[in-house]
N, C-alpha and C positions, 0 to 999 in steps of 0.2 A: 611875789607870789605868791603867799595869804592872803591876800585880799586875791590876787584872780582866781584867785582856787572861788573862795566867799563870794567872787560875785555870780563862778560858773555851776554850784551845787541851788547861789537862790536864783535863775535865770528857770535850771532846768524842776525847782519844783515848783516853781511860778507855771508853770508848762506842761508841768505834771495833774495838777489846782485845774487849770484851766479846761480840761479836754476828757474827764468825771465828764460820761454820758450816765443817766437813767439805763440799765438792758430791758425797761419794757418798754411795747408801743403806746402812741399813746391809742389804743385800738383795746387793751388793753380792763383798766378803770371802763371803758364803757360798756365793754364783753362784763361787765361784774352789776355797770348798773341792770342796764336793759333788763339779767335774769330775775335782780330786786326787784324791780317794776313788775314782771308777769309777776315775779309769787305772790308781791303785795295783793296786786291787780284779785287777783284768787284768792286770797286769803278774803280783799273787800266784798268781791259773789256771795263766796261763805259769811261772815260773819252776817251779810246781808241776808241772807234766806233761810239763816236763823234765824235772826230778829225778827222778824216777817214768816217768821210759825211756816213758811214754805219746806220747812224741813222735819225727825227728829231730836225735837223737845237735849234729848242724850250729842244736839253739838254743840251746849253750853260748854263741858268742858274742855271743847277745841278748839272753841274757836280761844279761850283763855288760854292754853295751852302757843295758841299761834303772834300772838299776840302779845307774851313774853318771848319766844324765840323770834319775831318780826323788831320787836325791840330792840334784840342784840345788833340784827343785818344790819336795822336803819344805825346803830351810828357804829359798824366798822363799816359804811359803806361812806356815813359820815367823814368815817377818822382819816377812813384811804384819802379818799378824794381833798381834802386837807394840804394829808403826807406829799402827795403828786405837789399839791398847785403853787405848794410851802417849800418843798428841795424837792425839786423841779433835776439840780446834777447828784438828786443821789438812788441809791437803787433800794426801791419802793416794793419791792417784791413782797416783804417778810408783810409787816400792811396790808394790801391786796391781798394776799393768802388766807390772811384772822377774812373777811373780806365777803374772801369767796364759801367758806367756810362754811361762814355764820350765818351766807345764804342759805348754804348747801343746803345749812341742818332745819332751813328752814321749808325747803322744797320740798323733805325728806320726810318729816312728817307730816306737814299736808298728801305726802301720794297717803303717805301707810291708815296716814287716817282714814282715807277713803275722799278726799275730799274733791283730793282732781282730778 
C-alpha cells in the first residue's frame, strides 16, 4: 500500500511539473524589444544631430545621460530575452517588468529632455 501511494504521489508530481506554462504571451517580449528599438532610434538620431552640431551644444550632457539609461535598458532587455529563452516554463514576468521599466525610464528621459 505504501508503495502504491508513493507511485501515485510521484506520478502526480511529474504531471504537475510538466504542465507549468509561462503566463506571458510570446508577444510580450517582442513588445518590450520594439519599444526599446524605438527609444534607441530616437537616441541615435539625437546623438548624431548633436555630433553634427545641428542642435545647440547643450545637447552633450543629455546625450551622456541617454547613454547611461540606454545601457541599463539594453542590459535589462538582453537579460529578459535570455531568461525567457532559457526558462520557457518559468514565469518571466519579473525579468520582463524590469526591462519594461528600464525602457520606460529611457523614453521618459527622452521626452522630458526635449529629445522626442
